[in-house]
C-alpha positions as CSV (number, residue, x, y, z in Angstrom):
1,X,104.3,86.8,-44.0
2,X,104.5,84.2,-41.2
3,X,102.4,81.1,-41.0
4,X,99.8,81.1,-38.3
5,X,98.1,78.3,-36.4
6,X,94.8,80.1,-36.6
7,X,93.4,82.9,-38.8
8,X,90.2,84.5,-37.6
9,X,88.3,86.4,-40.2
10,X,86.4,89.3,-38.6
11,X,87.0,91.3,-35.4
12,X,83.7,91.5,-33.6
13,X,82.6,89.7,-30.4
14,X,82.5,86.2,-31.9
15,X,85.8,86.6,-33.7
16,X,87.7,87.9,-30.7
17,X,86.3,85.3,-28.4
18,X,87.5,82.7,-30.9
19,X,90.9,84.3,-31.1
20,X,91.2,84.5,-27.3
21,X,90.1,80.9,-26.9
22,X,92.7,79.7,-29.4
23,X,95.4,81.9,-27.8
24,X,94.7,80.3,-24.4
25,X,96.0,77.1,-26.0
26,X,99.2,78.9,-27.0
27,X,98.3,79.1,-30.6
28,X,99.6,81.9,-32.9
29,X,96.6,83.8,-34.0
30,X,96.0,86.4,-36.7
31,X,92.8,88.4,-36.8
32,X,91.9,89.9,-40.2
33,X,89.3,92.7,-40.2
34,X,87.9,94.1,-43.4
35,X,86.9,97.5,-41.9
36,X,89.4,100.2,-41.3
37,X,90.7,100.9,-37.7
38,X,88.0,103.5,-37.0
39,X,85.1,101.1,-37.9
40,X,86.5,97.8,-36.6
41,X,84.3,95.5,-34.5
42,X,81.5,94.4,-36.8
43,X,77.9,94.5,-35.7
44,X,78.8,93.9,-32.1
45,X,80.0,97.5,-31.8
46,X,76.5,98.8,-32.6
47,X,74.7,96.8,-30.0
48,X,73.6,97.6,-26.5
49,X,75.8,94.8,-25.2
50,X,73.0,92.7,-23.7
51,X,73.7,89.0,-23.1
52,X,71.1,86.3,-22.4
53,X,72.4,83.4,-20.3
54,X,71.2,80.9,-17.8
55,X,71.3,82.0,-14.1
56,X,69.5,80.6,-11.1
57,X,69.9,83.3,-8.5
58,X,71.8,86.4,-7.5
59,X,74.7,84.4,-6.4
60,X,75.3,83.3,-10.0
61,X,75.1,86.9,-11.1
62,X,77.6,88.0,-8.5
63,X,80.2,85.8,-10.2
64,X,80.1,88.2,-13.1
65,X,78.9,91.3,-11.3
66,X,81.3,91.6,-8.4
67,X,80.8,95.3,-8.1
68,X,77.2,95.0,-7.3
69,X,76.5,96.9,-4.1
70,X,74.6,95.6,-1.1
71,X,72.0,98.2,-1.8
72,X,71.6,97.1,-5.4
73,X,71.3,93.5,-4.2
74,X,68.6,94.5,-1.7
75,X,66.6,96.8,-4.0
76,X,66.7,94.7,-7.2
77,X,64.7,91.6,-8.1
78,X,66.8,90.0,-10.8
79,X,64.5,86.9,-11.0
80,X,66.0,83.8,-12.6
81,X,66.5,82.5,-16.1
82,X,66.7,78.7,-16.1
83,X,67.9,76.3,-18.7
84,X,64.3,75.3,-19.4
85,X,63.3,78.9,-19.9
86,X,66.1,79.4,-22.4
87,X,65.3,76.2,-24.3
88,X,61.6,77.2,-24.3
89,X,62.3,80.7,-25.6
90,X,64.5,79.3,-28.4
91,X,61.9,76.8,-29.4
92,X,59.0,79.2,-29.2
93,X,60.7,82.1,-31.0
94,X,61.8,79.9,-33.9
95,X,58.6,77.8,-34.2
96,X,60.8,74.9,-33.0
97,X,62.9,74.8,-36.2
98,X,66.1,75.7,-34.5
99,X,68.9,73.1,-34.7
100,X,68.6,71.2,-31.4
101,X,72.3,70.3,-31.2
102,X,73.4,73.9,-31.7
103,X,70.8,75.2,-29.2
104,X,72.1,72.7,-26.6
105,X,75.6,74.1,-27.0
106,X,74.3,77.6,-26.7
107,X,72.1,77.1,-23.6
108,X,74.4,74.8,-21.7
109,X,77.5,77.0,-22.2
110,X,75.9,80.4,-21.9
111,X,76.6,81.1,-18.3
112,X,80.1,79.5,-18.3
113,X,81.0,81.5,-21.4
114,X,80.0,84.8,-19.8
115,X,82.0,83.8,-16.7
116,X,85.0,83.1,-19.0
117,X,84.6,86.5,-20.6
118,X,84.6,88.1,-17.2
119,X,87.8,86.3,-16.3
120,X,89.4,87.5,-19.5
121,X,88.7,91.0,-18.4
122,X,85.3,91.9,-19.8
123,X,83.2,93.9,-17.4
124,X,79.4,93.6,-17.1
125,X,76.7,95.5,-15.3
126,X,73.0,95.2,-14.7
127,X,70.8,96.4,-17.6
128,X,68.7,98.7,-15.4
129,X,67.9,101.4,-18.0
130,X,66.4,99.0,-20.6
131,X,65.3,95.8,-18.8
132,X,63.9,96.9,-15.4
133,X,61.0,98.9,-14.0
134,X,60.4,100.0,-10.4
135,X,57.7,98.0,-8.7
136,X,56.9,98.1,-5.0
137,X,60.1,100.0,-4.2
138,X,62.4,97.6,-6.0
139,X,63.8,97.4,-9.6
140,X,62.3,94.3,-11.2
141,X,63.9,92.7,-14.3
142,X,61.7,91.1,-16.9
143,X,62.1,89.0,-20.0
144,X,65.1,86.9,-19.0
145,X,67.7,89.5,-19.7
146,X,69.5,91.2,-16.9
147,X,73.1,91.9,-17.9
148,X,75.0,94.0,-20.4
149,X,78.6,94.7,-21.2
150,X,80.0,97.8,-19.6
151,X,79.8,100.6,-22.1
152,X,77.5,98.6,-24.4
153,X,78.7,97.2,-27.7
154,X,81.3,100.0,-28.0
155,X,82.8,99.1,-24.6
156,X,82.7,95.4,-25.3
157,X,84.6,95.7,-28.5
158,X,87.1,98.1,-27.1
159,X,87.8,95.8,-24.1
160,X,88.1,92.6,-26.2
161,X,90.5,94.3,-28.6
162,X,92.7,95.4,-25.8
163,X,92.6,92.0,-24.2
164,X,93.5,90.4,-27.5
165,X,96.4,92.7,-28.1
166,X,97.7,92.1,-24.6
167,X,97.5,88.4,-25.2
168,X,99.8,88.7,-28.3
169,X,97.1,88.3,-30.9
170,X,98.0,90.0,-34.2
171,X,95.1,92.2,-35.4
172,X,95.2,93.7,-38.9
173,X,92.5,96.1,-40.0
174,X,91.7,97.1,-43.6
175,X,92.4,93.5,-44.6
176,X,89.6,92.0,-46.6
177,X,89.7,88.2,-46.9
178,X,88.6,87.4,-50.5
179,X,88.9,83.6,-50.6
180,X,90.0,80.5,-48.7
181,X,93.1,78.6,-49.8
182,X,92.8,74.9,-49.6
183,X,93.9,71.5,-51.0
184,X,92.7,67.9,-50.8
185,X,93.7,67.8,-47.1
186,X,91.8,70.9,-46.0
187,X,92.4,74.6,-45.4
188,X,95.9,76.0,-46.0
189,X,95.2,79.8,-45.5
190,X,93.4,82.7,-47.0
191,X,93.9,85.3,-49.7
192,X,93.6,88.9,-48.6
193,X,93.3,92.2,-50.3
194,X,94.9,95.2,-48.5
195,X,95.6,98.6,-50.0
196,X,94.6,97.2,-53.4
197,X,97.2,94.5,-53.2
198,X,96.4,90.8,-53.0
199,X,98.5,88.2,-51.1
200,X,98.2,84.8,-49.5
201,X,98.6,84.1,-45.8
202,X,99.2,80.5,-44.7
203,X,97.5,79.0,-41.7
204,X,96.7,75.6,-40.4
205,X,93.1,76.6,-39.5
206,X,90.7,79.4,-40.4
207,X,87.7,80.6,-38.3
208,X,85.1,82.6,-40.2
209,X,83.4,85.2,-37.9
210,X,82.7,88.0,-40.3
211,X,78.9,88.4,-40.1
212,X,75.9,87.8,-42.3
213,X,74.9,89.5,-45.5
214,X,72.6,92.2,-44.2
215,X,74.7,95.0,-45.8
216,X,74.6,93.4,-49.2
217,X,71.6,95.0,-51.0
218,X,71.6,92.5,-53.8
219,X,71.7,89.5,-51.5
220,X,69.0,90.9,-49.3
221,X,66.7,91.2,-52.2
222,X,67.6,87.8,-53.6
223,X,67.2,85.9,-50.4
224,X,64.9,87.9,-48.1
225,X,62.7,89.1,-51.0
226,X,61.5,92.1,-52.9
227,X,61.5,95.3,-50.9
228,X,64.4,94.4,-48.6
229,X,66.7,96.6,-50.6
230,X,64.8,99.5,-49.0
231,X,65.6,98.5,-45.4
232,X,68.1,100.5,-43.3
233,X,71.2,98.6,-42.0
234,X,71.5,99.0,-38.3
235,X,75.2,98.0,-38.1
236,X,78.4,97.8,-40.1
237,X,78.5,98.4,-43.8
238,X,81.1,95.6,-44.2
239,X,78.8,92.6,-43.5
240,X,78.2,91.7,-47.1
241,X,78.4,87.9,-46.8
242,X,82.0,87.4,-47.7
243,X,82.6,84.6,-45.2
244,X,79.5,82.7,-46.4
245,X,80.4,83.1,-50.0
246,X,84.0,82.0,-49.8
247,X,83.0,79.0,-47.7
248,X,80.3,77.9,-50.1
249,X,82.8,78.4,-53.0
250,X,84.8,75.5,-51.6
251,X,81.7,73.3,-50.9
252,X,80.3,74.4,-47.6
253,X,76.6,73.7,-47.0
254,X,74.2,76.5,-46.6
255,X,71.9,76.2,-43.6
256,X,69.1,77.9,-41.8
257,X,66.5,80.5,-42.5
258,X,67.9,82.2,-45.6
259,X,64.7,84.3,-46.1
260,X,64.7,85.4,-42.4
261,X,66.5,88.0,-40.5
262,X,66.6,90.1,-37.3
263,X,64.9,93.4,-38.1
264,X,63.5,96.1,-35.8
265,X,61.7,99.4,-35.6
266,X,64.4,102.0,-36.6
267,X,64.2,105.7,-37.0
268,X,62.8,106.6,-40.4
269,X,65.5,109.2,-41.0
270,X,68.5,107.1,-39.8
271,X,71.3,106.8,-42.3
272,X,71.6,103.9,-44.8
273,X,74.0,102.0,-42.5
274,X,75.0,102.3,-38.9
275,X,76.4,105.4,-37.3
276,X,78.9,104.7,-34.5
277,X,78.2,108.1,-32.9
278,X,74.6,107.0,-32.3
279,X,75.1,103.3,-32.0
280,X,71.8,101.5,-31.4
281,X,70.0,104.8,-30.5
282,X,68.0,104.8,-33.7
283,X,66.0,101.8,-32.4
284,X,62.5,102.4,-31.0
285,X,61.5,99.6,-28.7
286,X,59.0,101.0,-26.3
287,X,56.1,100.2,-28.6
288,X,54.4,97.8,-26.1
289,X,53.3,100.9,-24.2
290,X,51.6,102.6,-27.1
291,X,50.3,101.8,-30.6
292,X,51.8,101.7,-34.1
293,X,49.9,102.9,-37.1
294,X,50.7,102.8,-40.8
295,X,50.1,105.3,-43.6
296,X,46.5,104.4,-43.8
297,X,46.1,105.2,-40.1
298,X,45.6,101.5,-39.2
299,X,47.3,99.4,-36.5
300,X,48.9,96.4,-38.0
301,X,50.5,94.4,-35.2
302,X,49.7,93.4,-31.6
303,X,52.1,95.8,-29.8
304,X,51.6,93.9,-26.6
305,X,51.8,90.3,-27.8
306,X,54.8,89.6,-25.6
307,X,57.7,91.3,-23.9
308,X,59.7,93.5,-26.3
309,X,62.6,91.0,-26.1
310,X,60.4,88.4,-27.9
311,X,58.8,90.6,-30.6
312,X,61.2,93.4,-31.6
313,X,63.3,91.3,-33.9
314,X,60.4,90.3,-36.1
315,X,58.4,93.6,-36.1
316,X,60.9,95.3,-38.5
317,X,59.7,93.0,-41.2
318,X,56.1,94.0,-40.5
319,X,57.0,97.7,-40.7
320,X,58.8,97.1,-44.0
321,X,55.6,95.5,-45.4
322,X,53.5,98.6,-44.7
323,X,52.7,101.2,-47.4
324,X,55.8,103.3,-48.1
325,X,57.8,101.2,-45.6
326,X,57.1,103.3,-42.5
327,X,54.9,103.6,-39.4
328,X,54.4,105.9,-36.4
329,X,54.6,104.9,-32.8
330,X,52.1,106.8,-30.7
331,X,52.3,107.4,-26.9
332,X,50.5,109.6,-24.4
333,X,51.7,111.4,-21.3
334,X,50.9,108.6,-18.8
335,X,53.7,106.4,-20.3
336,X,56.2,109.0,-21.3
337,X,58.4,108.1,-18.3
338,X,58.6,104.5,-19.4
339,X,60.1,105.2,-22.8
340,X,63.6,104.0,-23.3
341,X,66.6,106.4,-23.6
342,X,66.7,106.1,-27.4
343,X,63.5,108.2,-27.6
344,X,65.4,111.2,-26.2
345,X,68.4,111.3,-28.6
346,X,68.9,114.4,-30.7
347,X,68.6,112.5,-34.0
348,X,65.0,111.4,-33.6
349,X,62.0,111.9,-35.9
350,X,59.4,113.1,-33.3
351,X,56.3,115.2,-33.2
352,X,54.2,116.2,-30.2
353,X,50.8,117.8,-29.6
354,X,48.4,118.6,-26.8
355,X,45.5,117.0,-28.6
356,X,45.1,113.9,-30.8
357,X,43.5,116.0,-33.5
358,X,46.6,118.3,-33.6
359,X,48.9,115.3,-33.6
360,X,47.0,113.7,-36.5
361,X,48.0,116.4,-38.9
362,X,51.6,116.2,-37.9
363,X,52.0,112.5,-38.7
364,X,53.6,112.9,-42.1
365,X,52.2,110.5,-44.7
366,X,49.3,109.3,-42.5
367,X,45.6,109.5,-43.3
368,X,44.7,111.8,-40.4
369,X,40.9,111.2,-40.2
370,X,41.2,107.5,-40.2
371,X,44.0,107.7,-37.6
372,X,41.6,109.5,-35.3
373,X,39.0,106.8,-35.9
374,X,41.6,104.1,-35.1
375,X,42.5,105.7,-31.8
376,X,38.9,106.2,-30.9
377,X,38.1,102.5,-31.5
378,X,41.2,101.5,-29.7
379,X,40.4,103.6,-26.6
380,X,36.9,102.2,-26.4
381,X,38.2,98.6,-26.6
382,X,40.7,98.9,-23.7
383,X,39.8,96.8,-20.6
384,X,41.0,99.3,-18.1
385,X,39.6,97.2,-15.1
386,X,42.9,95.2,-15.4
387,X,45.8,96.8,-13.6
388,X,48.7,98.0,-15.7
389,X,52.0,96.4,-14.9
390,X,55.1,96.8,-17.2
391,X,57.1,94.1,-15.4
392,X,54.8,91.2,-16.3
393,X,52.5,90.3,-19.1
394,X,49.6,92.0,-17.3
395,X,46.6,90.9,-19.5
396,X,45.4,94.5,-19.8
397,X,44.1,94.1,-23.3
398,X,41.6,95.3,-25.9
399,X,38.6,93.4,-27.1
400,X,36.6,93.5,-30.3
401,X,39.3,94.9,-32.6
402,X,40.5,93.4,-35.8
403,X,44.0,93.2,-34.2
404,X,43.7,93.3,-30.4
405,X,46.5,94.3,-28.1
406,X,47.2,91.5,-25.6
407,X,49.0,93.4,-22.8
408,X,49.8,96.9,-21.5
409,X,46.8,98.5,-23.3
410,X,46.2,102.0,-22.0
411,X,43.8,104.5,-23.5
412,X,45.5,107.4,-25.3
413,X,43.9,110.2,-23.3
414,X,46.6,112.0,-21.3
415,X,48.4,114.9,-23.0
416,X,51.0,115.6,-24.2
417,X,50.9,113.1,-27.1
418,X,54.0,112.1,-28.9
419,X,54.8,110.2,-32.1
420,X,57.9,108.7,-33.6
421,X,58.3,107.8,-37.2
422,X,60.0,104.5,-37.9
423,X,61.0,102.2,-40.7
424,X,62.7,98.8,-40.8
425,X,66.3,98.4,-39.6
426,X,67.9,95.1,-40.4
427,X,70.4,93.7,-37.8
428,X,71.6,90.4,-39.2
429,X,70.5,87.6,-41.5
430,X,69.5,84.2,-40.2
431,X,70.8,82.1,-43.1
432,X,74.4,81.0,-43.1
433,X,76.8,78.0,-43.0
434,X,76.1,74.6,-41.5
435,X,78.3,73.8,-38.6
436,X,78.5,70.9,-36.1
437,X,78.5,71.4,-32.3
438,X,82.3,71.7,-32.4
439,X,81.9,74.7,-34.8
440,X,83.4,72.8,-37.8
441,X,82.0,73.8,-41.1
442,X,80.1,71.1,-42.9
443,X,80.2,70.6,-46.6
444,X,77.3,69.6,-48.9
445,X,78.2,66.0,-48.6
446,X,77.7,66.1,-44.8
447,X,81.4,65.9,-44.0
448,X,83.5,68.5,-42.2
449,X,85.9,70.7,-44.1
450,X,89.2,70.0,-42.4
451,X,90.6,73.1,-40.7
452,X,87.6,75.4,-41.3
453,X,85.4,76.6,-38.4
454,X,82.7,79.3,-38.1
455,X,80.9,81.3,-35.4
456,X,78.8,84.4,-35.0
457,X,76.1,85.7,-37.3
458,X,77.2,83.7,-40.4
459,X,76.2,80.4,-38.6
460,X,72.8,79.1,-39.9
461,X,70.3,77.0,-38.0
462,X,70.0,78.8,-34.7
463,X,67.4,81.4,-35.4
464,X,64.3,81.2,-37.6
465,X,61.6,83.9,-38.0
466,X,62.4,85.5,-34.7
467,X,65.0,85.8,-31.9
468,X,65.1,86.1,-28.1
469,X,66.8,89.4,-27.3
470,X,70.4,89.2,-26.2
471,X,71.0,85.7,-27.6
472,X,73.0,87.0,-30.5
473,X,76.0,88.2,-28.6
474,X,75.8,85.2,-26.4
475,X,75.8,82.7,-29.3
476,X,78.7,84.6,-30.9
477,X,80.7,84.3,-27.7
478,X,79.7,80.7,-27.0
479,X,80.5,79.4,-30.5
480,X,83.5,81.7,-30.7
481,X,85.0,80.1,-27.7
482,X,84.1,76.6,-29.0
483,X,85.6,77.4,-32.4
484,X,88.9,78.6,-30.9
485,X,89.1,75.4,-28.8
486,X,88.3,73.3,-31.8
487,X,90.9,75.1,-34.0
488,X,93.5,74.5,-31.3
489,X,92.6,70.8,-31.1
490,X,92.9,70.5,-34.9
491,X,96.3,72.2,-34.9
492,X,97.5,69.9,-32.1
493,X,96.7,66.9,-34.2
494,X,98.5,68.2,-37.3
495,X,102.2,68.3,-38.1
496,X,103.4,71.8,-37.2
497,X,105.1,73.7,-40.1
498,X,106.7,77.0,-39.0
């Protein structure tokens, strides 16, 4: 097999951005994907395709949304999302533990990277269906998130793969990288296993972009803690920590929140790992407009603590901690129209009733009498003199409860009533490898490992405890682009052996 300038391990958003970035510098690039052709694309393929980035005004958005009609421009309030807002969100969400150097790279390069993706051929569109509500005759975006890839994660991956192939990048699926080849001078290639046969592939640099360890049941239990073996996996079954393990085997330093992860409310009867025919449709993220109760019939979180973008990635952990690892989300008729599309898929665990008493006996596993008491107390505690407004943190709250709801509190009084059974769905793990701002992997002595770079979910240090929605794909793209550039720079400084 030929020697490559760059080998990229993985074939999701971060990996392909890295491959394209290196290819722009005329480097020969091989992408090795563990999954078979039908399941290629990593976790990126299971996402909604949302991307969080800095923009000041609609003119900035027009650079990546050239198809936006004059009517859409007139009838939409896109707001703005400044650098300071992004920095504040990253600090606030991670309790200010995030690596400041990596955050600076993420924030300062977010808009330029999305622009670069657009120039490569990736199409974007406004995220109307999930991030905007109609107010005063206009669609108003909220939570700093306005844009998604055309066709969601599926469309993003399909487009990136086609762009990569057109650019002459060699992509091999069903090729599991099992170890890194190296000597005293640095990386020399990888060992792969394909069709039960092992072989070595030589390269001057390797970029690891093959995800975290969320699909590794044993590692989840070891690092996240007891009970995490019971979580559902939202995405690919192939993210078992291979990249992290093989890098640490040659001395790479672990970094970040190894006991933390992105985990959300997920349909209780979803399969063990992601289903590409459903994608992210098993998620249930309209909880700010209702309440969540556990098996005891108790509420256990502040459903309206913040916009969904800033709470959904941590509430999966709270659900997993409940008795029997499930909960029910409860809504009434006055907010039914606000529920996201995922509540209307065929594969949904849903019950409905015309009265709360009737609903209570349909909530499988829930103490029905205490549930009714919880709803009664909640309804009495709502401050309904404050106007309801889903586009802002409206301050419509409850008072006097053990756990108050801070915003969007409506009494559950209008039939029909609906309920959705949920459990924990893990998206990706926060612990990973230590890298520098150039995406070079750092060893346990604090030195770079020559020729080894990393990007995407296996990078540690960006996210702790929580996560601003849409920043995962953006960070993958940003550090993927950086990794590709750094790998090309490294090759340019090395003697070329063909």
